[in-house]
N, C-alpha and C positions, 0 to 999 in steps of 0.2 A: 504494500500500500504506500502510495506516495504521500509526502508531507505537504505538497503545494496546492495547486488549484483544484485537483480532483477531490481533495479532502474537504474543501470549503463548500462544496455543493451539498454536503450533508448537514450543514448548519442552518437549515431552513425552518425547523420546528421551533415553536415558542413554548418554553417551559415555565416562564414566570410572567405574571401580570401584576398590575397595581393592587395593593391590599386595600380592603374596605376599611379596616380600622386605622392602620398607621399611614396609609397612602404611599408607602414605598414600593418599588418594583421588585418585590420579593415573595409574592404569593405564588406557590407552585400549583399548577393547574391539576396535574394528575394526583399529587399527594393531598391536595386541598388543605394546605397548611402554609402559613407565612413563616419564613425563616427569620424575619426580623422581630416580630412581636408575638408569634405563636398563635395567631388567630386560626381556628375558632376556639382556642382554649379560653377559659374564663379569666385567668390571670395573664397579664402581659409578661412576656418572656424578658427576664432581667438577669444579667450575670454580674459578678463582682468586678471582673476585669474591664467591663464597659464603662464603669463610673470612676471618677477620680475620688480620692479620699476627701471626706468633708471636714475632718478634724485637722485643719491646717495650722491652728494655733500651737499645737503640741510640737509640730515640726520646726517651728521657729526657735524653740527653746534649746534645741540641740546645739552644743558647743562644737565649733569647727576645730578639729585637732591638728589639721595639717597646716594651719596658718602660724607663722612665727609671731611671737610677742614683740611689740615695738619697744626698743630700749632707748633711753635718753642719756645724755652726758651729764645732766644735772644731778648733783648729789654724789657722784662717783669721785673717788680720790684721783687727783691729777687731772681733773676736768678743766676745760677752758671756759672762761666767762665771756 
């Protein structure tokens, strides 16, 4: 089987249409199921990896360890004024 033009003639069937609930082009006609929201399931399909973390205030409190502490010459013996 060739990889070029003869193969692309088999790409004529439509497998997905727009979903009634979410409106995305991910409703499978034969399986009668939306891959984005899970319609006709009662609950909307949600995964943890699709959402960002909501508790961002706790992430700001983390101290960065790879940064050097800034040192000054003031107060050190032999420092210039």
